[in-house]
C-alpha positions in Angstrom: -5.8 -54.4 22.2 -2.1 -54.0 21.4 -2.5 -55.0 17.7 -5.3 -52.1 17.6 -2.8 -49.6 19.0 0.2 -50.8 16.9 -2.3 -50.6 13.8 -3.3 -47.1 14.9 0.5 -45.9 15.4 1.3 -47.4 11.9 -1.5 -45.6 10.3 -0.5 -42.4 12.0 3.2 -42.7 10.7 2.0 -43.6 7.4 -0.1 -40.5 7.0 2.4 -38.3 8.4 5.0 -39.7 6.3 3.1 -39.0 3.3 2.3 -35.6 4.1 5.9 -34.9 4.9 7.2 -36.2 1.4 4.1 -34.4 -0.3 5.4 -31.1 1.3 8.9 -32.1 0.4 7.9 -32.6 -3.2 5.7 -29.1 -3.1 9.0 -27.4 -2.0 11.2 -28.9 -4.5 8.5 -28.0 -7.5 8.3 -24.4 -6.0 12.0 -24.1 -6.1 12.2 -25.1 -9.5 9.6 -23.1 -11.0 8.4 -20.4 -8.6 9.5 -16.9 -9.8 11.1 -18.3 -13.0 10.6 -17.1 -16.5 8.4 -19.6 -18.6 10.8 -19.0 -21.6 13.8 -20.9 -19.7 15.8 -17.7 -19.1 16.7 -18.8 -15.6 17.8 -22.1 -17.0 16.8 -25.3 -19.2 15.2 -26.8 -16.2 12.5 -23.8 -15.9 11.6 -23.9 -19.6 8.0 -24.5 -19.9 6.6 -22.2 -22.8 7.1 -22.9 -26.2 8.0 -25.6 -27.4 6.1 -27.4 -27.0 3.1 -25.0 -27.4 1.9 -23.8 -24.1 -2.0 -24.4 -23.3 -4.5 -21.6 -22.2 -6.0 -22.8 -19.0 -9.8 -22.8 -19.2 -10.4 -19.6 -17.2 -11.9 -16.2 -18.0 -9.9 -13.7 -19.7 -10.4 -10.7 -18.1 -9.8 -7.5 -19.8 -6.5 -5.4 -19.3 -7.5 -1.5 -19.3 -4.6 0.7 -20.5 -3.8 4.2 -18.7 -6.2 5.8 -21.0 -9.2 3.7 -19.8 -9.7 1.5 -23.3 -9.2 -2.3 -23.2 -5.9 -2.9 -24.6 -5.5 -6.7 -24.1 -6.6 -9.8 -22.1 -4.9 -12.0 -19.4 -4.5 -15.7 -20.5 -3.3 -18.3 -17.6 -1.2 -20.8 -19.6 0.6 -24.2 -18.8 2.6 -26.8 -20.7 2.5 -30.6 -20.6 6.2 -30.4 -20.2 5.7 -28.8 -16.6 2.6 -30.1 -14.9 1.1 -28.1 -12.3 3.0 -24.9 -13.2 1.2 -21.9 -14.5 1.9 -18.2 -15.6 0.1 -15.5 -17.5 0.6 -14.0 -20.9 -1.2 -10.7 -21.9 -1.9 -10.6 -25.5 -2.6 -7.2 -27.0 -5.7 -6.1 -28.9 -5.3 -5.6 -32.7 -7.2 -2.8 -34.5 -10.6 -4.3 -34.1 -10.3 -4.6 -30.4 -9.8 -8.5 -30.5 -6.9 -10.3 -28.5 -4.3 -11.0 -31.3 -1.0 -13.1 -30.6 0.5 -11.0 -33.4 -0.5 -7.7 -32.1 1.8 -5.3 -30.3 1.4 -2.5 -27.8 3.4 0.6 -26.8 3.3 0.9 -23.1 2.7 4.6 -22.7 5.8 6.6 -21.2 6.1 6.6 -17.6 3.7 3.6 -17.2 4.6 0.2 -16.1 2.4 -3.0 -16.7 2.2 -5.2 -13.9 1.5 -9.0 -14.2 1.1 -10.5 -10.9 0.8 -14.1 -10.0 -0.7 -15.1 -6.6 -1.0 -18.4 -4.6 -3.4 -17.5 -1.8 -2.6 -21.1 0.1 1.0 -20.1 0.8 0.4 -16.4 0.8 2.7 -16.0 -2.2 3.0 -13.2 -5.0 5.3 -12.4 -7.5 5.0 -9.3 -9.4 6.7 -9.0 -13.3 6.6 -5.6 -14.2 7.3 -4.4 -17.8 8.2 -0.8 -17.7 7.5 1.5 -21.0 10.3 1.0 -23.4 11.0 2.8 -26.7 9.0 0.5 -29.0 5.9 -1.6 -28.8 6.3 -5.3 -27.2 4.6 -8.4 -28.5 2.8 -9.5 -25.2 2.9 -8.9 -21.2 4.4 -12.1 -19.5 4.4 -13.1 -16.1 6.9 -15.5 -14.2 5.6 -18.9 -12.9 4.1 -20.3 -9.8 3.3 -23.9 -9.2 -0.2 -25.4 -8.1 1.4 -27.9 -5.6 0.0 -26.3 -2.5 -3.0 -24.3 -3.6 -4.5 -22.6 -7.0 -2.8 -19.7 -8.7 -4.7 -16.5 -9.9 -3.3 -13.7 -11.9 -3.7 -10.1 -11.8 -2.6 -7.3 -14.0 -2.7 -3.5 -14.2 -0.7 -0.4 -15.3 0.7 2.1 -12.7 3.0 5.2 -13.2 3.7 5.7 -9.5 0.9 7.9 -8.6 -2.0 6.3 -10.4 -2.9 2.7 -11.2 -5.6 1.1 -13.7 -8.3 -1.2 -12.3 -6.6 -4.8 -11.9 -7.9 -7.7 -14.5 -8.2 -10.9 -12.3 -8.5 -14.3 -13.6 -10.1 -17.1 -11.1 -7.8 -18.9 -9.2 -6.9 -22.3 -11.2 -5.2 -25.5 -10.7 -4.7 -27.0 -14.3 
């Protein structure tokens, strides 16, 4: 009987101990990557995008509607082998033929802002990466990163100008 109780207590301690380590590892991972720019602008330890080449996570590529109601690009969810369990979004613009093209550029209309928002529902975490209109066209929209250590991540992209807002483009919730 005493052996059975000791075995149960040891089993509970092992389970609780591993959960604690897992939460601690997730917290460290989130501290290193959450809300950071994937290009490493926040420090070399948060550089996840090119090089090595980032990879598109197999998810839908929802169309992004511009302020005039036309499709101006798509949302890609990206990850990298150098940062496992980390995702971010890139919004490549459409070319003249209406196809998403990594070499295309887009002029955000004056007064409008592109919002690329990453969401982790499991922790109620959301990070908005606004891209305001500037004097010239931009090569793509980009979000900051979120880890999937404590749940899947999805991305939302839309334009707003304070009073008006376009329909959100939403990706599925992914864990690479």
